[in-house]
C-alpha positions in Angstrom: 0.0 0.0 0.0 1.3 3.4 -0.9 1.6 5.8 1.9 -0.5 8.9 1.7 2.0 11.6 2.9 5.6 11.4 2.1 7.2 12.9 5.2 10.6 13.3 3.5 9.1 15.5 0.9 7.0 17.3 3.5 10.2 18.0 5.5 11.9 19.3 2.3 8.9 21.5 1.6 9.0 23.0 5.1 12.7 23.8 4.7 12.2 25.3 1.3 9.3 27.5 2.6 11.5 28.7 5.5 14.4 29.4 3.1 12.2 31.3 0.7 11.4 33.7 3.5 15.0 34.9 3.5 15.5 34.7 -0.2 12.4 36.5 -1.6 12.1 40.3 -1.1 9.8 41.6 1.6 6.7 43.7 1.0 6.7 47.1 2.8 3.3 48.4 3.9 2.4 52.1 4.2 1.5 51.6 7.9 5.1 50.6 8.7 5.4 46.9 8.7 7.2 44.4 6.4 5.8 41.0 5.4 7.8 38.0 4.1 6.8 34.6 2.7 6.2 33.1 -0.7 3.6 32.4 -2.1 1.6 33.5 1.0 3.0 36.2 3.3 3.2 34.7 6.8 6.0 36.5 8.7 5.6 40.2 9.7 7.9 42.7 11.4 6.6 45.9 12.9 8.5 49.1 13.0 8.0 50.3 16.6 9.9 53.0 18.4 13.3 52.1 19.8 12.0 51.3 23.3 10.8 47.8 22.2 14.1 46.0 22.0 12.7 42.5 22.2 12.3 40.7 18.8 9.1 38.9 20.0 7.3 42.2 20.5 8.1 43.4 16.9 7.4 40.2 14.9 4.3 38.1 14.1 4.0 34.7 12.5 0.8 33.6 10.8 0.9 29.8 11.2 -2.0 29.3 8.7 0.1 31.1 6.1 3.2 29.0 6.8 1.2 25.7 6.6 -0.4 26.8 3.4 3.0 27.6 1.9 4.4 24.2 3.0 1.3 22.5 1.4 1.7 24.4 -1.9 5.4 23.5 -2.1 4.6 19.9 -1.2 2.0 19.6 -3.9 4.4 21.2 -6.5 7.2 18.7 -5.5 4.8 15.7 -5.6 3.5 16.8 -9.0 7.0 17.1 -10.4 7.9 13.7 -9.1 4.7 12.1 -10.5 5.3 13.7 -14.0 8.9 12.6 -14.0 7.9 9.0 -13.2 5.2 9.0 -15.9 7.6 10.4 -18.4 10.1 7.6 -17.6 7.3 5.0 -18.1 6.3 6.6 -21.4 9.9 6.6 -22.7 10.4 3.0 -21.6 7.2 1.9 -23.4 8.1 3.7 -26.6 11.5 1.9 -26.9 
């Protein structure tokens, strides 16, 4: 029986999603906060006055956005692997 969720690919999708946060450019809002994440923005930093020195007070993470990013990347990787396997079978049958 084929397993439903490939956790190795899910782990890779999670790491790719986190790495894309640092690679893709941020979006600057007119109200003074920056958002990161691709394809869904999920990490936000707020520009407060200098009295807030703690990073936790000036950032926000949207877990639903992070999970949706991981799922989108997981589906893309799975689709690519499925198409690659079908192409191999097609080439093997034509020879």
